[in-house]
C-alpha positions in Angstrom: 231.3 29.8 -130.5 234.5 31.9 -130.2 235.2 34.1 -133.4 238.6 35.1 -134.8 239.7 38.6 -135.0 239.0 39.8 -138.5 239.9 42.9 -140.6 237.6 45.6 -140.0 236.6 45.7 -143.6 235.7 41.9 -143.7 232.3 41.0 -144.8 232.0 38.3 -142.0 231.6 41.3 -139.3 228.1 41.6 -141.0 227.4 38.1 -140.8 228.5 37.8 -136.9 226.0 40.5 -136.3 223.2 39.0 -138.0 224.2 35.7 -135.8 224.1 37.5 -132.6 220.5 38.8 -133.5 219.2 35.2 -133.1 221.3 33.7 -130.7 218.5 33.5 -128.5 216.0 31.7 -130.7 219.1 29.5 -131.6 219.5 28.2 -127.7 215.7 27.9 -127.8 215.8 25.4 -131.2 218.8 23.6 -129.7 217.3 22.9 -126.3 213.5 22.2 -127.5 214.2 19.9 -130.6 211.5 17.3 -129.7 209.1 20.3 -129.2 209.8 21.6 -132.7 208.7 18.2 -133.9 205.3 19.0 -132.9 204.9 22.4 -133.8 202.4 23.6 -136.3 203.6 23.6 -139.9 202.8 27.4 -140.4 205.4 28.2 -137.5 208.6 29.8 -138.9 211.9 29.5 -137.0 214.1 32.5 -137.1 217.7 31.4 -135.7 220.8 33.2 -136.5 222.2 33.3 -140.1 220.2 30.2 -141.0 216.7 31.3 -139.7 216.0 32.9 -143.1 216.4 29.7 -144.6 214.5 27.3 -142.3 211.4 29.4 -143.1 211.9 27.9 -146.5 211.3 24.3 -145.0 207.5 25.0 -144.8 206.9 22.4 -141.8 208.9 23.0 -138.4 208.7 19.2 -137.9 210.7 18.2 -141.1 213.3 15.5 -140.3 216.0 17.7 -141.7 215.3 20.7 -139.5 215.0 18.7 -136.4 218.4 16.9 -137.1 220.1 20.1 -137.8 218.3 21.5 -134.3 219.7 18.5 -132.2 223.0 18.5 -133.6 223.3 22.5 -132.7 222.1 21.5 -129.2 224.3 18.8 -128.7 227.2 21.0 -130.0 226.2 23.6 -127.3 226.2 21.0 -124.6 229.4 19.4 -125.7 231.1 23.0 -125.6 229.7 23.3 -121.9 227.0 25.9 -122.6 224.6 26.4 -119.9 220.7 26.3 -120.6 219.5 29.5 -121.4 222.9 30.9 -122.3 223.6 32.9 -125.5 227.1 32.9 -125.9 229.4 29.7 -126.0 232.0 30.3 -123.9 235.7 29.1 -125.0 236.4 25.8 -122.9 239.3 26.4 -120.3 241.4 23.6 -121.8 242.2 24.7 -125.6 242.2 21.3 -126.5 238.7 20.4 -125.2 237.5 23.3 -127.7 239.6 21.8 -130.6 238.6 18.0 -130.1 234.9 19.1 -129.8 234.8 21.4 -133.0 236.6 18.6 -134.9 234.0 15.8 -133.8 231.2 18.3 -134.7 232.5 19.1 -138.0 232.0 15.4 -138.7 228.4 15.6 -137.1 227.3 18.3 -139.4 228.5 16.8 -142.3 226.8 13.6 -141.5 223.5 15.8 -141.0 224.2 17.4 -144.6 224.9 13.9 -146.2 221.7 12.5 -144.6 219.6 15.5 -145.7 221.5 16.7 -149.0 219.7 19.1 -151.3 217.8 20.5 -148.5 218.1 23.9 -146.7 219.1 22.2 -143.6 221.7 20.1 -145.0 223.4 23.2 -146.7 222.9 24.9 -143.3 224.7 22.1 -141.5 227.5 22.6 -144.1 227.5 26.1 -143.1 228.0 25.1 -139.6 231.0 22.6 -140.4 232.7 25.5 -142.5 232.2 27.6 -139.6 234.0 25.4 -137.2 236.7 24.5 -139.8 237.3 28.2 -140.2 237.8 28.7 -136.2 240.1 25.7 -136.3 242.2 27.3 -138.9 241.5 25.1 -141.8 240.3 27.5 -144.5 240.6 25.3 -147.4 238.3 22.6 -145.9 236.0 25.6 -145.0 235.9 27.0 -148.1 235.1 23.5 -149.7 232.2 23.1 -147.1 230.8 26.5 -148.1 230.9 25.9 -151.8 229.3 22.5 -151.5 226.5 24.0 -149.5 226.0 26.6 -151.9 225.9 24.0 -154.7 223.6 21.6 -152.9 220.5 24.1 -153.1 218.8 26.4 -155.8 220.1 29.8 -156.9 217.0 31.3 -155.3 217.7 29.9 -151.8 218.5 32.8 -149.2 221.0 30.2 -147.5 223.0 30.0 -150.5 223.6 33.9 -150.0 225.0 33.0 -146.3 227.1 30.5 -147.7 228.6 32.5 -150.6 229.2 35.5 -148.1 231.3 33.0 -145.8 233.1 32.0 -148.7 233.9 35.4 -149.8 235.3 36.0 -146.5 237.5 33.0 -146.6 238.9 34.2 -150.0 239.4 37.7 -148.2 241.6 36.2 -145.6 243.7 34.7 -148.3 244.2 37.8 -150.2 242.0 36.2 -153.0 240.3 39.4 -153.9 239.1 38.4 -157.2 237.6 35.2 -156.0 236.2 37.2 -153.0 234.4 39.7 -155.3 233.1 36.5 -157.3 231.4 35.1 -154.0 229.8 38.2 -153.0 228.4 39.4 -156.5 227.0 35.9 -156.7 225.2 36.4 -153.2 224.0 39.9 -154.3 222.0 38.1 -157.2 219.8 36.1 -154.9 216.6 38.2 -154.7 215.6 36.7 -151.2 218.8 37.2 -149.5 218.4 39.6 -146.8 222.1 40.9 -147.2 222.2 41.1 -150.9 222.9 44.7 -150.9 225.8 44.3 -148.4 227.1 41.5 -150.7 227.0 43.7 -153.7 229.0 46.5 -151.8 231.4 43.8 -150.5 231.8 42.5 -154.4 232.6 46.1 -155.5 235.3 46.6 -152.7 236.9 43.1 -153.4 237.0 43.8 -157.1 238.5 47.2 -156.4 241.2 45.5 -154.3 241.9 43.1 -157.2 242.4 46.0 -159.5 239.2 44.9 -161.7 237.9 48.3 -162.5 235.1 47.0 -164.8 233.7 44.3 -162.3 233.8 46.7 -159.2 232.1 49.2 -161.1 229.3 47.1 -162.5 228.7 45.7 -159.1 228.5 49.2 -157.4 226.1 50.4 -160.3 223.8 47.4 -159.8 223.8 48.6 -156.0 223.0 52.2 -157.0 220.2 51.0 -159.6 218.5 48.5 -157.0 219.1 50.3 -153.7 219.6 54.1 -154.4 219.2 54.8 -150.6 222.0 52.3 -149.6 224.9 53.9 -147.9 228.2 52.4 -148.2 231.1 52.9 -145.9 233.1 56.0 -146.5 236.2 54.1 -147.7 234.5 52.0 -150.4 232.6 55.0 -151.5 236.1 56.7 -151.9 237.4 53.5 -153.7 234.7 53.9 -156.3 235.1 57.6 -156.6 238.8 56.9 -157.5 237.7 54.2 -160.0 235.5 56.6 -161.8 238.0 59.4 -161.7 236.1 61.6 -159.6 236.9 63.4 -156.2 236.1 61.4 -153.3 233.0 62.8 -151.5 233.7 65.6 -148.8 233.3 63.8 -145.2 229.9 65.0 -143.6 230.8 67.3 -140.7 227.9 65.5 -138.7 
């Protein structure tokens, strides 16, 4: 999927990196949907940012997981991706890309409606939101991410990914307090693999919003739970300024 250029500090960069790590498995899942139906219940599917949550399905042959895998495979085919390819190239005709994305927003929303309350249903809304963001419809994307987050329990890792994406939408709109709220909520999910990144993004966003108390609270939680976690220098400088202490000297190395 083609990705828009984002601000360097956007948390969506981290999510895109995670997606890239799972691209090969995502291709395999999309092109072997029927095989998935016959896999043993103990096999875990780790594919892009939704892989962590598919593990929670417990059985790879679940109808919801298969429906999502088939939809993802069909989307790749419609975009002209070749078998075994990792990236989905942008169609030569921009209108083709727009049409296919619009059609598959509806397809993923249908999967979400048919499997509401399941991790796969939430992941379908995640995919719909990503397409809506690419189409420039940020309001619809935010609504999809919020619906997906609200459809699963607070402990589901997929909820963290949805909230991180929601935060990225708020960032693009300059709604820093709302972005901080989405990120800090993601940071409370104990099994979310990017929870510390979420807390760092919450501190950064609250600082941009001028909310000193919430920024320091988010950073204090990060320091308490992950004392060895290193934030990027400009975030460290933001927190130092809020604390009224000098910014740390840059490491000459």
